[in-house]
C-alpha positions in Angstrom: 92.3 -7.9 -178.8 95.3 -7.4 -176.5 97.0 -4.7 -178.5 94.8 -3.9 -181.4 91.6 -2.6 -179.6 93.0 -2.9 -176.1 90.1 -5.2 -175.2 92.5 -7.4 -173.3 93.9 -4.6 -171.1 91.1 -4.8 -168.5 91.4 -8.6 -168.5 95.1 -8.3 -167.8 94.3 -5.9 -165.0 91.9 -8.3 -163.5 94.4 -11.1 -163.7 97.0 -9.1 -161.8 94.5 -8.6 -159.0 95.2 -12.1 -157.8 98.8 -11.1 -157.0 98.2 -7.6 -155.7 100.7 -8.1 -152.9 103.5 -7.0 -155.2 101.5 -4.3 -157.0 101.3 -1.5 -154.5 103.1 1.6 -155.6 101.8 3.7 -152.8 104.6 3.9 -150.3 105.4 0.2 -150.2 102.1 -1.0 -148.7 98.5 -0.1 -148.4 97.7 3.6 -147.8 94.8 5.9 -147.0 93.1 7.4 -150.0 91.1 10.6 -150.2 88.1 9.0 -148.5 90.1 8.8 -145.3 89.5 5.4 -143.7 89.8 3.0 -146.7 93.1 1.4 -147.7 94.2 1.7 -151.3 96.5 -0.3 -153.5 97.3 -0.4 -157.2 97.1 -3.4 -159.5 100.5 -2.9 -161.0 101.2 -2.8 -164.8 101.6 -5.7 -167.2 103.2 -3.2 -169.5 103.5 0.5 -169.8 100.8 0.7 -172.5 98.1 -0.1 -170.0 97.0 1.8 -166.9 97.3 0.6 -163.3 93.9 0.2 -161.6 92.7 1.0 -158.1 92.1 -1.6 -155.4 90.2 -0.5 -152.3 90.2 -2.7 -149.2 91.4 -5.6 -151.3 88.7 -5.3 -154.0 88.9 -3.7 -157.4 86.9 -0.5 -157.4 84.1 -1.0 -159.9 82.1 1.7 -161.8 79.2 3.4 -160.0 77.2 2.8 -163.2 78.4 -0.7 -163.9 76.2 -2.7 -166.2 74.1 0.1 -167.7 75.7 -0.2 -171.1 74.9 -3.9 -171.2 71.2 -3.3 -170.5 70.9 -0.4 -173.0 72.8 -1.9 -176.0 72.1 -5.1 -178.0 75.2 -5.1 -180.2 78.2 -6.3 -178.1 80.6 -5.0 -180.8 79.3 -1.5 -180.1 80.0 -1.9 -176.4 83.5 -3.3 -176.8 84.4 -0.8 -179.5 83.1 2.1 -177.3 85.1 1.0 -174.2 88.3 0.1 -176.0 88.5 3.1 -178.2 87.7 5.4 -175.3 90.8 4.1 -173.5 92.9 4.9 -176.6 91.6 8.5 -176.6 92.2 8.9 -172.8 95.9 7.8 -173.4 96.3 10.8 -175.7 95.7 13.1 -172.7 96.4 11.0 -169.6 99.7 9.2 -169.9 99.9 5.6 -168.6 103.2 6.5 -167.0 101.7 9.3 -164.8 98.0 8.5 -164.4 96.2 5.7 -162.7 92.9 4.4 -164.1 89.8 4.3 -161.9 86.3 3.2 -163.0 83.8 6.0 -162.9 82.8 7.1 -159.4 80.8 10.2 -160.1 77.9 9.1 -162.3 75.7 6.5 -160.6 73.5 3.9 -162.3 70.4 6.1 -161.5 72.1 9.2 -163.0 73.2 7.5 -166.2 69.9 5.8 -166.7 68.0 9.1 -166.2 70.4 10.9 -168.6 69.9 8.2 -171.3 66.1 8.6 -171.1 63.9 11.0 -172.8 63.2 14.4 -171.2 59.8 14.2 -169.5 58.0 15.7 -166.5 59.0 12.7 -164.5 62.6 12.7 -165.9 63.7 16.4 -166.4 67.3 15.2 -166.6 66.7 13.2 -169.8 69.2 14.1 -172.5 67.1 12.6 -175.3 64.3 14.7 -176.8 60.7 14.4 -175.6 58.6 12.0 -177.7 56.3 13.9 -180.1 53.9 11.0 -180.3 54.5 10.3 -184.0 55.3 6.7 -185.0 56.4 7.7 -188.5 60.1 6.9 -188.9 60.8 10.2 -190.6 58.7 12.4 -188.3 59.2 11.0 -184.7 61.9 12.3 -182.4 64.5 9.6 -182.2 66.7 8.5 -179.3 70.1 10.0 -180.1 72.2 9.2 -177.0 72.6 5.5 -176.3 75.6 5.0 -174.0 77.6 7.0 -171.4 80.9 5.9 -170.0 83.0 7.6 -167.3 86.7 7.0 -166.7 88.5 8.6 -163.9 92.3 9.3 -163.9 94.2 9.6 -160.7 97.7 10.8 -159.7 99.7 10.0 -156.6 99.6 12.7 -153.9 102.0 11.5 -151.2 100.3 8.4 -149.7 97.0 9.2 -151.3 95.4 9.3 -154.8 93.8 12.4 -156.1 91.4 12.9 -159.1 93.3 14.6 -161.9 91.2 14.1 -164.9 88.0 12.5 -166.3 87.0 11.1 -169.7 83.4 10.9 -170.7 82.3 8.9 -173.7 79.0 9.6 -175.4 77.7 7.0 -177.9 75.3 8.3 -180.5 72.8 6.2 -182.5 73.1 5.9 -186.2 69.8 4.1 -186.2 67.1 4.3 -183.5 65.1 1.1 -183.2 61.6 1.4 -181.8 58.2 -0.3 -181.6 54.8 1.2 -182.4 53.2 -1.3 -180.0 54.5 -3.2 -177.0 55.9 -6.5 -178.2 55.2 -5.5 -181.7 57.4 -5.3 -184.8 60.6 -3.3 -184.7 61.0 -0.2 -186.9 63.9 2.0 -187.7 64.6 5.7 -187.8 67.9 6.5 -189.6 69.9 9.4 -188.2 72.2 11.3 -190.6 75.7 12.1 -189.7 74.9 15.8 -189.7 71.9 15.4 -187.4 73.8 13.1 -185.1 76.8 15.6 -184.8 74.5 18.5 -184.2 72.6 16.8 -181.4 75.8 15.4 -180.0 77.3 18.8 -179.5 74.2 20.0 -177.7 74.3 16.9 -175.4 78.0 17.3 -174.8 77.5 20.9 -173.6 74.8 19.8 -171.2 76.9 16.9 -169.8 79.9 19.2 -169.2 77.8 21.8 -167.4 76.3 19.1 -165.2 79.6 17.6 -164.3 81.0 20.9 -163.3 78.2 21.2 -160.6 79.9 18.3 -158.8 82.5 19.8 -156.4 85.0 17.1 -157.2 84.8 17.7 -160.9 84.7 21.5 -160.8 88.4 22.2 -161.6 89.7 19.0 -163.2 90.3 18.5 -167.0 87.4 16.7 -168.6 87.7 14.9 -172.0 84.5 14.4 -173.9 84.6 11.9 -176.8 81.8 11.3 -179.3 81.1 7.8 -180.7 78.8 6.8 -183.7 77.3 3.4 -183.1 77.0 0.8 -185.8 73.7 -0.9 -186.6 72.4 -3.8 -184.5 73.2 -6.3 -187.2 76.7 -5.1 -187.8 79.6 -7.5 -187.3 81.9 -4.7 -186.3 81.4 -1.9 -183.8 81.1 1.8 -184.3 83.9 4.4 -184.1 84.7 7.7 -182.3 84.5 10.7 -184.6 85.6 13.6 -182.4 86.8 14.5 -178.9 87.3 17.7 -176.8 89.7 18.5 -174.0 88.1 20.9 -171.5 90.2 22.7 -168.9 89.1 22.9 -165.3 86.3 25.3 -164.7 85.0 25.4 -168.3 81.3 24.7 -168.6 80.9 24.7 -172.4 82.8 22.8 -175.1 84.8 25.4 -177.1 86.4 23.2 -179.8 86.5 19.6 -181.2 89.3 17.5 -182.4 88.2 15.3 -185.4 89.1 11.6 -185.4 89.4 9.4 -188.5 88.7 5.9 -187.2 86.9 3.3 -189.3 86.2 -0.4 -188.8 85.6 -3.1 -191.4 84.8 -6.7 -191.7 86.8 -9.0 -193.9 85.9 -10.4 -196.4 84.5 -7.2 -197.7 80.9 -7.6 -199.0 80.3 -7.6 -202.7 79.8 -4.1 -203.9 81.7 -2.5 -201.0 85.1 -1.0 -201.4 88.0 -2.2 -199.3 89.9 0.4 -197.3 93.2 -1.0 -198.6 93.4 -3.4 -201.5 96.7 -4.9 -200.3 95.2 -5.7 -196.9 92.2 -7.3 -198.5 94.4 -9.5 -200.8 96.5 -10.5 -197.8 93.5 -11.6 -195.9 92.0 -13.4 -198.8 95.3 -15.3 -199.4 95.4 -16.3 -195.7 91.8 -17.4 -195.8 92.3 -19.5 -198.9 95.4 -21.2 -197.5 93.7 -21.9 -194.2 90.6 -23.4 -195.8 92.8 -25.7 -197.9 94.5 -27.1 -194.9 91.6 -28.1 -192.8 88.3 -29.6 -194.1 85.8 -28.6 -191.4 86.2 -24.8 -191.4 82.8 -23.0 -191.2 84.1 -19.5 -191.5 87.2 -17.2 -191.5 86.5 -13.6 -190.8 88.3 -10.5 -189.5 87.5 -7.3 -187.8 90.0 -4.6 -188.9 90.4 -1.1 -187.6 91.9 1.8 -189.6 93.2 5.1 -188.1 93.9 7.9 -190.6 93.7 5.4 -193.4 96.3 3.0 -192.0 95.6 -0.5 -190.5 96.0 -0.2 -186.8 95.0 -3.8 -185.9 93.1 -6.9 -186.9 91.1 -9.5 -185.0 90.7 -12.8 -187.0 88.1 -15.4 -186.0 88.2 -19.0 -187.3 85.2 -21.2 -186.6 85.7 -25.0 -187.0 85.2 -28.3 -185.3 88.0 -30.5 -184.1 87.9 -34.1 -183.2 91.2 -34.5 -181.4 93.7 -32.4 -179.5 96.4 -33.3 -182.1 94.2 -31.6 -184.8 94.0 -28.4 -182.7 97.8 -28.4 -182.1 98.6 -29.1 -185.8 96.2 -26.5 -187.1 97.6 -23.9 -184.6 101.1 -24.6 -185.7 100.1 -24.2 -189.4 98.3 -20.9 -188.6 101.5 -19.5 -187.0 103.5 -19.8 -190.2 100.6 -19.0 -192.6 99.6 -15.9 -190.7 103.2 -14.7 -190.6 103.5 -15.2 -194.4 100.2 -13.8 -195.6 98.6 -11.4 -193.1 99.6 -7.6 -193.2 102.9 -6.8 -191.4 103.5 -4.0 -188.8 100.1 -4.2 -187.3 99.0 -6.1 -184.1 96.9 -9.1 -185.0 95.0 -11.6 -182.9 93.6 -14.9 -184.2 91.0 -16.9 -182.2 90.2 -20.5 -183.2 86.9 -21.5 -181.8 84.2 -24.1 -182.1 80.8 -24.6 -180.5 82.6 -25.9 -177.4 84.5 -22.7 -176.9 88.0 -21.3 -177.8 90.4 -23.9 -179.0 93.6 -21.9 -179.5 94.8 -18.3 -179.7 97.6 -16.6 -181.6 98.8 -13.0 -181.2 101.4 -10.7 -182.7 102.2 -7.2 -181.5 103.0 -4.2 -183.6 106.4 -4.4 -185.2 106.8 -8.0 -184.2 107.3 -10.8 -186.8 106.4 -14.0 -185.1 103.0 -15.0 -183.6 102.9 -16.3 -180.0 100.4 -19.2 -179.6 98.4 -21.0 -176.9 96.4 -24.1 -177.2 93.7 -24.6 -174.6 93.8 -28.1 -173.0 91.0 -29.9 -171.2 92.1 -31.6 -168.0 
């Protein structure tokens, strides 16, 4: 979601790469970075709410541990929520006006993979506990840590960029899924909030101490943020529950700042309490009006995020099947007025209309805006 969960920010950044000739903010052309021989440019900014990214020798600088999260996590909502919310936390400490975003360069694929493993003789760096050989869900040592994400924040130093801050996200399991036998049935060990937070603090201290052993990270501020993952079958991702800002040179986390972020799926399941009754009624009215208009709708759902009890954004998905381009256009036009009338005001909202053939149309409204912008996808 472009403005709600910042999920479109990286897409916008990638789109700007195609026009990088006008994006260099390093002395009007390419310039040498701290590695000496390589040329560095910036992607430019689509808006001041998103970071500029780093281009090295004409290519976007990707993460050294790129792809590890995808191989470790089966719920894509957890991955997206983890990445997008981590960006939001970084913006609290590293302003988009001053800092430049760079994908993590100090934790390699091998390092992250080892850290996410269990501690064993062959993997002494594992941050998860050694297996105790029990297969009982209440007696075994579960896997607590599931994902690690590194974000680097640079500032301009003359014609070069220098590392001025790092954010590390640590995703903790709420449920650990395991098998007693290879290719056998999947079992679950539920992890309480209290146990998760206790283990998370221990892991955070170890991560901070290890990062400080790297010469480049010894004296820079390091933000560590803790994320509680949703279950594999959840239709919404997890949320960050705390973060810590650690000044240069510190090797142990001294204090934590709590976060009150919660995600919900509309319509709310029977027996579950809505975070805000007015928001729930607004969505139900929108859903009802939408389903009356078009006969072939197979589902209208929404992912909503609340920060400190207030709606901070909503991502609506409408699944249907169209038989003509004119149906898509008419339906999108109807949604534009219906969404403006019924959906909650003052919060960014994205609406995706899709079928088995892909996305048909897209509507978006930013925070404090009244009208939705629309785009209908055409086939040529």
